[in-house]
C-alpha positions in Angstrom: -25.1 15.1 -29.8 -20.8 15.2 -30.5 -19.7 16.3 -34.0 -16.2 14.6 -34.5 -14.1 14.8 -37.8 -10.7 13.1 -38.5 -8.3 14.9 -41.2 -4.6 13.4 -42.4 -2.7 15.7 -44.9 0.9 14.6 -45.9 3.6 17.1 -45.6 6.2 16.5 -48.3 8.9 17.7 -45.6 10.6 15.7 -42.8 9.7 15.7 -39.3 12.0 17.8 -37.8 11.4 20.1 -40.2 7.0 19.9 -39.9 7.4 20.2 -36.0 9.7 22.7 -35.9 7.0 24.8 -38.3 4.3 23.6 -36.3 6.0 25.1 -33.2 5.9 28.2 -34.5 2.5 28.3 -36.5 0.6 30.4 -34.0 3.6 32.7 -33.6 4.8 33.5 -36.9 4.6 37.3 -37.7 3.2 36.7 -41.3 0.7 34.2 -39.9 -0.5 36.6 -37.5 -1.4 39.1 -40.2 -3.4 36.9 -42.4 -4.4 33.4 -42.0 -4.3 33.1 -38.5 -5.1 36.6 -36.9 -7.9 35.4 -35.1 -5.0 34.5 -33.0 -3.7 37.6 -30.3 -1.2 35.6 -28.2 0.7 32.3 -27.4 1.9 32.2 -23.4 4.1 29.2 -22.6 3.0 27.7 -18.9 5.4 25.2 -18.5 8.1 23.2 -20.2 10.0 20.0 -18.8 12.7 18.4 -21.1 13.9 15.3 -20.4 17.4 15.1 -22.3 18.3 11.8 -21.8 15.4 10.4 -23.0 14.7 13.4 -25.8 11.4 14.0 -24.6 9.9 17.1 -24.1 6.6 18.0 -22.8 5.0 21.8 -22.8 1.7 23.4 -22.1 0.6 27.0 -23.8 -2.2 28.9 -23.4 -3.6 30.7 -26.8 -5.3 33.7 -26.9 -7.9 34.4 -29.5 -11.0 36.2 -31.3 -14.0 34.1 -31.7 -15.3 33.0 -34.5 -18.6 34.9 -35.8 -21.8 34.0 -34.6 -25.4 33.9 -35.3 -27.3 36.5 -33.0 -29.0 33.7 -30.9 -25.8 32.0 -30.2 -24.3 35.6 -29.2 -26.8 36.1 -26.6 -26.1 32.8 -24.9 -22.3 33.6 -25.5 -23.2 36.5 -23.7 -25.6 35.3 -20.6 -23.0 32.4 -20.2 -20.5 35.2 -19.3 -17.9 34.5 -22.4 -16.4 37.7 -23.6 -14.5 38.6 -27.0 -11.6 36.5 -25.9 -11.3 32.4 -26.7 -8.7 30.9 -24.7 -7.1 27.3 -25.6 -5.0 25.3 -23.6 -2.3 23.2 -25.9 -0.8 20.2 -24.3 2.3 19.1 -26.5 4.4 15.6 -26.2 7.6 15.1 -28.1 9.5 12.4 -28.8 12.9 13.2 -30.4 13.9 9.3 -30.5 11.0 7.8 -31.7 10.0 11.4 -34.2 6.3 11.7 -32.5 4.8 14.6 -31.7 1.1 14.7 -30.2 -0.6 17.8 -29.5 -3.8 18.2 -27.4 -6.0 21.8 -27.7 -8.9 22.1 -25.4 -11.0 25.3 -25.2 -10.8 26.9 -21.7 -13.6 29.4 -22.3 -17.0 28.6 -23.5 -16.9 25.9 -21.7 -20.4 25.6 -20.5 -22.2 25.8 -23.8 -19.3 24.1 -26.1 -16.6 21.5 -25.4 -13.6 21.1 -28.0 -11.2 18.2 -28.2 -8.7 18.6 -31.0 -5.8 16.0 -31.0 -2.9 16.1 -33.4 -0.2 14.1 -34.1 2.9 14.3 -36.4 4.8 11.1 -37.5 7.1 10.1 -40.2 5.6 8.8 -43.2 5.8 5.3 -43.4 7.0 5.0 -47.3 9.2 8.0 -47.3 10.1 8.3 -42.9 12.8 10.7 -44.2 11.3 12.8 -46.7 7.9 13.2 -45.4 5.6 14.0 -42.4 2.4 12.4 -41.8 0.0 14.8 -40.0 -3.7 13.4 -38.3 -6.0 16.0 -37.0 -9.1 14.3 -34.8 -11.7 17.1 -32.9 -14.6 16.5 -31.0 -17.0 19.3 -30.8 -20.2 19.0 -28.2 -22.5 21.4 -27.1 -23.0 21.4 -23.5 -26.7 20.2 -22.5 -27.9 23.6 -21.5 -31.9 24.3 -20.8 -31.7 27.3 -22.9 -30.3 25.3 -25.6 -32.5 23.3 -27.6 -31.2 20.5 -29.8 -31.7 22.4 -33.0 -29.6 25.2 -31.4 -27.0 22.9 -30.3 -26.5 20.9 -33.2 -26.3 24.1 -35.1 -23.6 25.7 -32.9 -21.3 22.0 -33.4 -22.0 22.4 -36.8 -21.0 26.0 -37.2 -17.7 25.4 -34.5 -16.9 22.3 -37.0 -17.3 24.7 -40.3 -14.8 26.9 -38.8 -12.3 24.5 -37.3 -12.1 23.0 -41.0 -11.6 26.6 -42.3 -9.0 27.0 -39.5 -7.1 23.7 -40.1 -6.4 24.7 -43.5 -4.9 28.2 -43.0 -3.0 26.3 -40.2 -1.7 23.6 -42.8 -1.0 26.6 -45.3 1.2 28.2 -42.8 3.5 25.0 -41.4 3.9 24.3 -45.3 5.2 28.2 -46.0 7.1 28.0 -42.5 8.6 24.7 -43.6 9.4 26.2 -46.6 11.6 28.9 -45.5 13.4 26.3 -43.1 14.2 24.2 -46.4 15.9 27.5 -47.8 17.4 28.0 -44.4 19.2 24.7 -44.7 20.3 24.9 -47.7 
């Protein structure tokens, strides 16, 4: 079974400001204290810039604490060899000329139990392209078929993961909004 959801949010900030804020979301010191306190570290693995085309491709790894899990699921996680650290790979493509940014997140740990892919895009709002930005987030969560996991437990894991992702997405949007406000103040 696969649990998936899509959500859209409109930032009332221009594309350049929102994408700058999105880059800083996980490394912002204030975000690390409260809304995104589960994030431990972010490291850039590669970055490729094509200045003539105005394109950037980057790969980062994000380390964080796993969400609280039910006792039964904690036992499965421990038996799968996963510890107290979640690693996620973030692949970002930015096309400055087209004002398009696409970010794909994929878990690198817990893959034997659950596979998560999140695709986020940032684009100018169709009605107010110079003022607002549309953020779209699509997430797919699939519990791996393991003999030790019944269909009911797999469904519970997927549902819990989805709930956690929705909560964290709201926190992430809150952080991006706050960073945008700070950037706007700096532009004045």
